[in-house]
C-alpha positions in Angstrom: 34.7 -41.8 20.1 32.3 -41.9 22.9 33.4 -41.5 26.5 31.8 -43.5 29.2 31.5 -41.9 32.6 31.6 -44.3 35.4 29.0 -44.3 38.1 30.6 -43.4 41.5 30.2 -46.0 44.2 27.8 -45.3 46.9 29.3 -43.8 50.0 29.6 -46.2 52.9 26.9 -45.5 55.5 28.2 -43.7 58.5 27.0 -45.3 61.7 24.7 -43.1 63.8 26.3 -41.6 67.0 25.1 -43.4 70.0 22.9 -41.1 72.0 24.3 -40.0 75.3 22.4 -40.9 78.5 21.0 -38.2 80.7 23.6 -36.8 83.0 23.1 -35.3 86.5 25.7 -33.2 88.2 26.9 -34.4 91.6 30.2 -35.0 93.6 31.9 -36.2 90.5 31.3 -33.3 88.3 29.5 -29.9 88.3 28.0 -27.7 85.5 27.8 -24.1 84.8 26.0 -21.9 82.4 27.9 -19.5 80.2 26.4 -17.1 77.7 28.3 -16.3 74.5 27.6 -13.4 72.1 28.8 -13.1 68.6 29.8 -9.7 67.2 30.8 -8.4 63.8 30.9 -5.3 61.6 28.5 -5.3 58.7 29.9 -3.8 55.5 28.1 -1.9 52.8 27.3 -5.2 51.0 25.7 -6.6 54.2 28.5 -9.0 54.7 30.0 -9.8 58.2 33.6 -8.8 58.9 35.8 -9.7 61.8 33.2 -12.0 63.6 34.2 -12.8 67.2 32.5 -14.8 69.8 32.9 -13.5 73.4 31.9 -15.3 76.6 30.2 -13.4 79.3 32.5 -12.0 82.1 32.1 -9.7 85.1 30.1 -6.6 84.2 29.9 -7.8 80.5 33.1 -5.9 79.9 33.9 -8.0 76.8 30.5 -7.3 75.2 30.8 -3.6 76.0 34.2 -3.5 74.3 32.9 -5.0 71.2 29.8 -2.7 71.1 32.0 0.4 71.8 34.1 -0.6 68.8 31.1 -0.3 66.5 30.4 -4.0 66.2 26.9 -5.4 65.7 25.4 -8.2 67.9 24.9 -11.1 65.5 23.9 -14.1 67.7 23.6 -15.2 71.4 23.7 -18.7 72.9 23.9 -20.1 76.3 26.1 -23.3 76.9 26.3 -25.8 79.6 29.8 -26.5 80.6 31.3 -29.2 82.8 33.8 -29.1 85.6 35.3 -32.4 86.5 35.8 -33.2 90.2 37.0 -36.9 89.9 38.0 -39.4 87.2 34.7 -41.1 87.8 33.1 -37.8 86.6 35.3 -38.0 83.5 34.0 -41.5 82.8 30.4 -40.4 83.2 30.8 -37.3 81.0 32.7 -39.3 78.3 31.6 -42.9 78.2 33.9 -43.7 75.2 37.4 -44.7 76.3 38.7 -43.7 73.0 37.2 -40.2 73.3 38.6 -39.8 76.8 42.1 -40.8 75.6 41.7 -38.2 72.8 40.8 -35.5 75.3 43.5 -36.4 77.7 46.0 -36.2 74.9 44.8 -32.8 73.8 45.2 -31.6 77.4 48.6 -33.2 77.7 49.7 -31.6 74.4 48.7 -28.1 75.8 50.7 -28.6 79.0 53.8 -29.9 77.2 53.7 -27.1 74.7 53.4 -24.6 77.7 56.3 -26.3 79.5 58.5 -26.4 76.5 57.9 -22.6 75.8 58.8 -22.0 79.4 62.2 -23.7 79.0 62.8 -22.0 75.7 62.0 -18.5 77.2 64.2 -18.9 80.4 67.2 -16.5 80.2 69.9 -15.7 82.6 70.1 -12.3 84.4 71.8 -10.7 81.5 68.5 -11.3 79.5 70.6 -12.6 76.5 72.1 -16.0 77.5 69.5 -18.8 77.4 69.5 -21.1 80.4 68.6 -24.1 78.2 70.5 -24.6 75.0 71.5 -27.7 73.0 69.8 -30.1 75.4 67.3 -32.9 75.4 64.8 -32.0 78.1 62.4 -34.6 79.3 59.0 -33.0 80.0 57.8 -35.7 82.4 58.7 -33.6 85.5 56.9 -30.5 84.1 53.8 -32.5 83.3 53.6 -33.6 87.0 54.2 -30.1 88.4 51.1 -29.2 90.4 49.4 -26.0 89.1 50.4 -22.9 90.8 48.5 -19.6 90.9 50.8 -16.7 90.8 49.9 -14.0 93.4 48.7 -10.8 91.8 50.5 -7.6 92.6 48.6 -4.7 94.0 48.8 -3.0 90.7 47.4 -6.0 88.9 44.6 -6.3 91.4 43.8 -2.7 90.8 43.8 -3.0 87.1 41.6 -6.1 87.2 39.1 -4.2 89.5 39.0 -1.2 87.2 38.6 -3.4 84.1 35.6 -5.1 85.7 34.0 -1.7 86.0 33.7 -1.5 82.3 35.5 1.8 81.9 36.9 3.0 78.6 40.7 3.0 78.0 40.7 6.8 78.3 38.8 6.8 81.6 41.1 4.1 82.9 44.2 6.1 82.1 42.6 9.2 83.8 41.8 7.2 86.9 45.3 5.7 87.2 46.8 9.3 86.7 44.6 10.6 89.5 45.5 7.8 91.8 49.2 8.3 91.2 48.9 11.9 92.0 47.0 11.1 95.2 49.5 8.5 96.3 52.5 10.9 95.6 50.7 13.6 97.6 50.1 11.3 100.5 53.7 10.0 100.5 55.0 13.5 100.5 52.8 14.5 103.4 53.9 11.5 105.4 57.6 12.3 104.7 57.3 15.8 105.9 55.2 15.1 109.0 57.3 14.8 112.2 56.9 11.4 113.9 55.3 11.4 117.4 57.6 10.7 120.3 57.1 7.2 121.7 57.1 6.5 125.4 60.0 4.5 126.8 59.1 1.1 127.8 57.9 1.0 131.5 57.4 4.9 131.6 54.3 6.1 133.3 52.0 8.4 131.3 52.3 12.1 132.1 49.6 13.5 134.4 47.1 15.9 132.9 47.0 19.2 134.7 
């Protein structure tokens, strides 16, 4: 008995994507150039393992870490990124209303997930009792919270500065240990030093013989 194989129907033609019009940065949006490098380790078979793309940061610390870990540079590309200043800039950057809605929802999902995690990770002073439990929490208020930048502590500022120098983890630990010793010595010296006597208000300075 012969078997007849049906001929598959031709796939529907996908409409070509409409070409975007040239865009110039201005008051509505700005651009920045960011370089990315891709790193990976190459095994004995010549295959890539653990490929990671890293953006350029201060003093190229990300790239230096990858190279120090024995990774090989695979590729390099420069990208033009966009920073929105107004909603008009959003319309210029993304002419399609459907695409703007998609992008907005993606950003909204990110914020809502972040706020929900914040509520879930909020515990009382005993570090055991959750502040929020068995509740239905409306995320609208959290969505409308203006972004706040947490002020860095002096320790965090120092760590960020040292990291930007591109030091190895061992050198960083040594530097922090030396700084801790210096601070401790300075504090001890200040504690043992006798404070100078302060002149009483309105007292005339002593005459020099």
